[in-house]
Steps between C-alpha positions, in 0.01 A plus 500: 500500500633843404548738790235763559682834496395828656696813593553599863197682648284437189153357555434400138487267320290274719613139534268271301511119498300201383503236770555145375551169678807274474371356169442847351120489531317820588393524864139605563477751783124517556430603859871526587697781663850609400815648656833602348829437679843636406839483668850603399691205350709325765314660793215371715314820596195581288508831313137459387215299651184655362163427346501448124218497246344209313426655161329203336400208724446244223833560325727545803593857403630698799674832566687685767486879502813640663459712813722783620812348657481168309761605244712743704811280516675383184615141468389151402188359664292182503122522485205264525121502513326311779146385423261400777216298352142530629550191719799663673777303326801710395713450187799707387590595140713452312502141622871470415734782592410866525415797280834676440458873558766763436463845649741714301677806637373819344728782385344777708 
């Protein structure tokens, strides 16, 4: 997966993903809730642990809209979406690895 890149302190573009299972099948998110987690690569402390949006339940399309402070420190990060299904069972995506996120230093 190509890294998602954003400049330091920018809040756009939003992070958009299609959630798929280990076989590549689309995950239906009907009745589920969603959170986005991000931490700096090699560290354990979470930089982001926030609610995310399910854009299209049937096709597994989700998004995270950056909040002030999310992108204030440049570096390489690992992200993931955590789904909690209507029955309370959690599942994390991507199922293998993380979403590579690069926050690039800006010139000003």
